[in-house]
C-alpha positions as CSV (number, residue, x, y, z in Angstrom):
1,X,-70.2,-0.1,-38.8
2,X,-73.1,2.4,-38.4
3,X,-75.8,-0.3,-38.0
4,X,-74.1,-3.4,-36.7
5,X,-75.7,-6.8,-36.5
6,X,-76.1,-7.8,-32.8
7,X,-76.9,-11.3,-31.7
8,X,-77.8,-13.1,-28.5
9,X,-75.1,-15.7,-27.8
10,X,-75.6,-17.7,-24.6
11,X,-76.1,-15.0,-21.9
12,X,-74.4,-12.3,-24.0
13,X,-75.5,-9.7,-26.6
14,X,-72.6,-9.3,-29.0
15,X,-71.8,-7.3,-32.1
16,X,-71.0,-9.6,-35.1
17,X,-68.5,-10.7,-36.1
18,X,-67.0,-11.9,-32.8
19,X,-64.5,-14.6,-31.9
20,X,-65.7,-17.1,-29.4
21,X,-62.1,-17.7,-28.2
22,X,-61.9,-14.0,-27.3
23,X,-65.1,-14.3,-25.3
24,X,-63.8,-17.4,-23.5
25,X,-60.6,-15.7,-22.7
26,X,-62.5,-12.8,-21.0
27,X,-64.6,-15.4,-19.1
28,X,-61.5,-17.1,-17.8
29,X,-60.1,-13.8,-16.6
30,X,-63.0,-13.5,-14.1
31,X,-64.5,-10.4,-15.8
32,X,-68.2,-9.7,-15.2
33,X,-70.8,-10.1,-18.0
34,X,-70.9,-6.4,-18.5
35,X,-67.1,-6.1,-18.7
36,X,-67.0,-9.0,-21.2
37,X,-69.7,-7.4,-23.4
38,X,-67.9,-4.0,-23.4
39,X,-64.6,-5.7,-24.4
40,X,-66.1,-7.9,-27.1
41,X,-68.4,-5.2,-28.5
42,X,-65.9,-2.4,-28.7
43,X,-65.6,-0.5,-32.0
44,X,-62.6,1.7,-32.0
45,X,-62.6,4.7,-34.2
46,X,-58.8,4.8,-34.8
47,X,-59.2,4.2,-38.5
48,X,-62.1,6.7,-38.9
49,X,-60.6,9.4,-36.7
50,X,-56.8,8.9,-36.6
51,X,-54.9,10.3,-33.7
52,X,-53.4,13.6,-34.8
53,X,-51.1,15.6,-32.5
54,X,-52.0,18.8,-34.4
55,X,-55.8,18.2,-34.0
56,X,-57.7,21.4,-33.6
57,X,-60.4,22.0,-31.0
58,X,-62.9,22.1,-33.9
59,X,-61.9,18.6,-35.0
60,X,-62.1,17.3,-31.5
61,X,-65.7,18.7,-31.2
62,X,-66.6,17.2,-34.5
63,X,-65.4,13.7,-33.7
64,X,-67.1,13.9,-30.3
65,X,-70.3,15.0,-31.9
66,X,-70.0,12.1,-34.4
67,X,-69.4,9.6,-31.6
68,X,-72.4,10.8,-29.8
69,X,-74.6,10.5,-32.9
70,X,-73.3,6.9,-33.4
71,X,-74.1,6.2,-29.7
72,X,-77.6,7.4,-30.2
73,X,-78.0,5.3,-33.4
74,X,-76.8,2.2,-31.7
75,X,-79.1,2.8,-28.7
76,X,-82.1,3.1,-31.1
77,X,-81.0,-0.1,-33.0
78,X,-80.7,-2.1,-29.8
79,X,-84.1,-0.9,-28.5
80,X,-85.7,-2.0,-31.8
81,X,-83.9,-5.3,-32.0
82,X,-84.3,-6.2,-28.3
83,X,-87.2,-4.3,-26.9
84,X,-87.4,-6.4,-23.8
85,X,-83.7,-5.6,-22.8
86,X,-82.0,-2.5,-21.5
87,X,-78.5,-1.5,-22.7
88,X,-75.9,1.0,-21.8
89,X,-74.1,2.4,-24.8
90,X,-70.8,4.1,-24.1
91,X,-68.6,6.5,-25.9
92,X,-65.0,5.6,-25.0
93,X,-62.6,8.5,-24.8
94,X,-58.8,8.9,-24.8
95,X,-56.5,6.5,-26.6
96,X,-59.2,3.9,-27.0
97,X,-61.6,6.3,-28.6
98,X,-64.7,4.4,-29.7
99,X,-68.0,2.9,-28.9
100,X,-69.2,-0.1,-27.0
101,X,-72.3,-1.4,-25.2
102,X,-73.5,-3.9,-22.6
103,X,-76.8,-5.1,-21.3
104,X,-77.7,-3.3,-18.1
């Protein structure tokens, strides 16, 4: 989770494991390459940081800080693994709290 394996598959850079049928479904929907990579590469934090209606501001700041550290770790990994590529790494907020990336 903290250091995922990322592979080049056709014209995509994807976090393993991925389902080819999921990828093909996004292709059929007419989504762009970036949209497909974001959807297939998403890592939701719902198990790590469960939604809690009584969450305190401190917990919210802590989970945001952890997500930003994980974003920076993933950026570093992608830069090491694919030095000739540029990636955008995103912290997703709200209900779909998590992390994803796509090639720029």
